[in-house]
C-alpha positions as CSV (number, residue, x, y, z in Angstrom):
1,X,172.8,66.0,58.6
2,X,175.4,64.2,56.5
3,X,179.1,64.6,57.0
4,X,179.4,66.7,53.8
5,X,182.0,69.5,53.7
6,X,180.7,72.8,55.0
7,X,181.9,75.9,53.3
8,X,182.7,78.4,56.0
9,X,181.6,82.0,55.6
10,X,184.2,84.6,54.7
11,X,186.5,85.2,57.6
12,X,189.5,87.4,58.1
13,X,192.6,85.8,59.4
14,X,194.6,87.1,62.3
15,X,197.3,89.7,61.7
16,X,200.1,87.1,62.0
17,X,198.5,84.8,59.4
18,X,197.6,82.1,61.9
19,X,194.1,80.5,61.7
20,X,191.4,82.7,63.3
21,X,189.9,81.1,66.4
22,X,186.2,81.5,67.1
23,X,185.3,83.0,70.5
24,X,181.6,82.0,70.7
25,X,179.7,82.9,73.8
26,X,179.1,79.9,76.0
27,X,179.9,77.4,73.2
28,X,181.0,74.9,75.9
29,X,177.6,75.0,77.5
30,X,175.9,74.6,74.2
31,X,178.0,71.6,73.2
32,X,177.3,69.9,76.6
33,X,173.6,70.7,76.2
34,X,173.4,69.1,72.8
35,X,175.4,66.1,73.9
36,X,173.3,65.4,77.0
37,X,170.1,66.0,75.1
38,X,171.1,63.1,72.9
39,X,172.2,61.0,75.8
40,X,175.8,60.8,74.5
41,X,178.8,60.2,76.7
42,X,182.0,62.2,76.0
43,X,183.3,59.0,74.3
44,X,180.2,58.8,72.1
45,X,180.6,62.4,71.1
46,X,184.3,61.9,70.4
47,X,183.6,59.1,68.1
48,X,180.9,61.0,66.2
49,X,183.0,64.2,65.8
50,X,186.4,62.6,65.4
51,X,187.8,64.8,68.2
52,X,189.6,63.5,71.2
53,X,187.7,63.1,74.4
54,X,190.0,65.4,76.2
55,X,189.4,68.1,73.5
56,X,185.7,67.8,73.9
57,X,186.1,68.1,77.7
58,X,188.2,71.2,77.4
59,X,185.6,72.8,75.0
60,X,182.7,72.0,77.3
61,X,184.6,73.5,80.3
62,X,185.5,76.6,78.3
63,X,189.2,75.7,78.6
64,X,189.9,76.2,75.0
65,X,188.6,78.1,72.0
66,X,188.1,75.8,69.0
67,X,189.2,76.6,65.5
68,X,186.6,76.9,62.8
69,X,187.6,73.4,61.5
70,X,186.9,72.0,65.0
71,X,183.5,73.8,65.1
72,X,182.7,72.2,61.7
73,X,183.5,68.8,63.1
74,X,181.3,69.4,66.1
75,X,178.3,70.4,64.0
76,X,178.7,67.6,61.5
77,X,179.2,64.9,64.2
78,X,176.3,66.2,66.3
79,X,174.1,66.3,63.2
80,X,173.1,69.9,63.5
81,X,173.5,73.0,61.3
82,X,176.5,75.2,62.1
83,X,174.4,78.2,63.4
84,X,172.7,76.0,66.0
85,X,176.0,75.9,68.0
86,X,175.7,79.6,68.5
87,X,172.0,79.9,69.3
88,X,171.0,79.0,72.8
89,X,167.9,76.8,73.2
90,X,165.0,78.9,74.3
91,X,164.2,78.1,77.9
92,X,160.7,76.7,78.5
93,X,158.8,79.0,80.8
94,X,155.9,77.3,82.5
95,X,152.6,79.1,82.0
96,X,150.1,79.3,84.8
97,X,147.0,79.9,82.7
98,X,144.0,77.8,83.3
99,X,140.3,78.0,82.3
100,X,137.4,76.0,83.5
101,X,134.0,76.0,81.8
102,X,131.3,74.3,83.8
103,X,128.6,72.4,82.0
104,X,126.2,74.9,80.3
105,X,128.3,77.9,81.2
106,X,130.0,78.5,77.8
107,X,129.2,81.5,75.7
108,X,126.3,80.8,73.3
109,X,126.5,81.7,69.7
110,X,123.5,80.6,67.5
111,X,123.4,80.6,63.7
112,X,120.8,79.3,61.3
113,X,122.5,75.9,61.1
114,X,124.5,75.5,64.4
115,X,124.0,76.2,68.0
116,X,127.5,76.8,69.4
117,X,128.8,77.0,73.0
118,X,132.2,78.6,73.1
119,X,134.5,77.2,75.8
120,X,137.4,78.7,77.7
121,X,136.4,82.2,76.6
122,X,138.1,83.9,79.6
123,X,141.5,83.1,78.2
124,X,143.0,85.9,76.0
125,X,145.3,85.2,73.1
126,X,144.4,81.5,72.8
127,X,146.1,79.4,70.1
128,X,143.0,77.1,70.0
129,X,139.3,77.8,70.0
130,X,137.3,75.0,71.5
131,X,133.5,74.9,71.2
132,X,130.6,72.5,71.6
133,X,128.0,72.5,68.8
134,X,124.6,71.2,68.4
135,X,124.0,70.6,64.6
136,X,120.6,72.0,63.8
137,X,121.0,71.7,60.0
138,X,119.2,68.8,58.4
139,X,120.1,69.4,54.8
140,X,123.2,70.8,53.0
141,X,120.8,73.2,51.2
142,X,120.4,75.1,54.5
143,X,123.9,76.5,54.1
144,X,124.1,79.7,52.0
145,X,127.8,78.9,51.2
146,X,130.6,76.8,52.4
147,X,131.9,77.5,55.9
148,X,135.6,78.4,55.7
149,X,138.2,80.3,57.8
150,X,142.0,80.3,58.2
151,X,143.7,77.5,60.2
152,X,143.1,73.9,61.0
153,X,140.3,72.2,62.8
154,X,139.5,69.0,64.8
155,X,136.0,67.7,65.0
156,X,134.8,65.0,67.4
157,X,131.3,63.6,67.4
158,X,129.9,63.4,71.0
159,X,126.4,62.3,70.3
160,X,124.3,61.4,67.2
161,X,125.4,61.1,63.6
162,X,126.4,63.7,61.1
163,X,127.1,64.0,57.4
164,X,130.4,65.8,57.0
165,X,130.7,67.8,53.8
166,X,134.0,69.1,52.5
167,X,134.8,71.0,49.3
168,X,137.2,68.5,47.8
169,X,135.9,65.2,49.1
170,X,132.7,63.2,49.0
171,X,130.5,63.5,52.1
172,X,131.2,61.1,54.9
173,X,129.1,59.8,57.8
174,X,130.5,60.3,61.3
175,X,128.9,58.8,64.4
176,X,129.6,59.2,68.1
177,X,133.3,58.6,68.8
178,X,134.4,59.4,65.2
179,X,136.7,62.4,64.5
180,X,138.2,64.2,61.6
181,X,141.1,66.7,61.4
182,X,141.1,69.0,58.3
183,X,142.3,72.4,56.9
184,X,139.5,74.8,57.8
185,X,140.1,77.1,54.8
186,X,138.7,74.2,52.8
187,X,134.9,74.6,52.6
188,X,133.1,72.4,55.1
189,X,129.7,71.9,56.7
190,X,127.9,69.4,59.0
191,X,124.4,68.1,58.8
192,X,122.6,66.0,61.4
193,X,121.3,62.7,60.1
194,X,120.4,61.0,63.3
195,X,117.0,61.1,64.9
196,X,118.2,63.7,67.4
197,X,120.4,66.6,66.6
198,X,124.0,65.6,66.7
199,X,126.4,67.2,69.2
200,X,130.1,67.7,68.3
201,X,133.2,69.1,69.8
202,X,135.2,71.4,67.6
203,X,138.7,72.7,68.2
204,X,139.9,75.3,65.8
205,X,143.2,77.2,65.4
206,X,141.7,80.1,63.5
């Protein structure tokens, strides 16, 4: 964020005409959090914001309520947008979910062109869908239409070699160890071209 002037939102002044002072909840903690996250000392932050070290210390320790001008200097110097000073960082809550799929114990799903083994199926509300696939198709003509679905997808070839077809690109050859990441709403399809059917790992977000 540049040090451009920030136009404050409309604010009413106090009854006696003096500048209205902000009374943000836990602003001091928020300022300290941002400073420490960036590994800045109080001196570093003072230089960046143009405020005295003592002023910053008082703000962080909730010993003073800064004026709007001071809040603007804090936001500009710390290179954040003004609202970020008043929104606490969401705490990271560790999740205890875990799913183990032993070899051959995935959920099978067979189509005319692929033999899928869905992995980690005992996890609900997953953000990723991992599955192992044996590519039975030997010609693009075996597909009635493009495969497409919302989201993004990562493909990693475990064994064999495939021809990877996509709607907007020329087909490419992928061998064991090769991978590709692509938008899965773009039409796509895989065909085995090695002597044995190729095996691939897919991770999909949709």
